[in-house]
C-alpha positions in Angstrom: 142.0 102.9 -94.7 144.6 105.5 -94.1 143.5 108.8 -92.5 144.7 111.0 -95.4 142.5 108.9 -97.7 139.5 109.4 -95.4 140.1 113.1 -95.2 139.8 113.3 -99.0 136.3 111.8 -98.8 134.9 115.3 -98.0 135.1 116.2 -101.7 132.6 113.6 -102.9 129.4 115.3 -101.5 126.6 116.7 -103.6 124.2 119.6 -102.8 120.6 118.6 -102.9 118.2 119.7 -105.7 115.6 120.7 -103.1 114.9 124.4 -103.8 113.9 125.1 -100.2 117.2 123.8 -98.8 119.2 125.7 -101.4 117.3 128.9 -100.6 118.2 128.4 -96.9 121.8 128.0 -97.8 121.7 131.2 -99.9 120.0 133.2 -97.1 122.2 136.0 -95.9 123.6 135.9 -92.4 121.6 138.2 -90.2 124.6 138.9 -87.9 123.0 137.4 -84.8 123.2 134.1 -83.2 120.1 132.0 -82.4 121.7 130.7 -79.1 123.3 133.6 -77.3 125.2 136.7 -78.2 128.8 136.1 -77.2 129.5 139.9 -77.7 127.0 140.8 -74.9 129.1 141.5 -71.7 126.4 140.2 -69.4 126.3 136.8 -71.3 130.1 136.6 -71.4 130.3 137.3 -67.7 127.6 134.7 -66.9 129.4 132.1 -69.1 132.8 132.9 -67.6 131.7 132.6 -64.0 129.4 129.5 -64.4 130.5 126.5 -62.5 130.0 123.1 -64.2 130.5 121.0 -61.1 127.2 121.7 -59.4 
């Protein structure tokens, strides 16, 4: 199948009828991340200086 045809497959999804899942989608963004705050200078510095090779 050609890639452009595969890319169009994103339009054939359906949202579930589950009210709990729909409510979680509709929940407003709280403006904070659950992982880490990339606006916090201490976190940015820690991530920017972390070595991945050991």
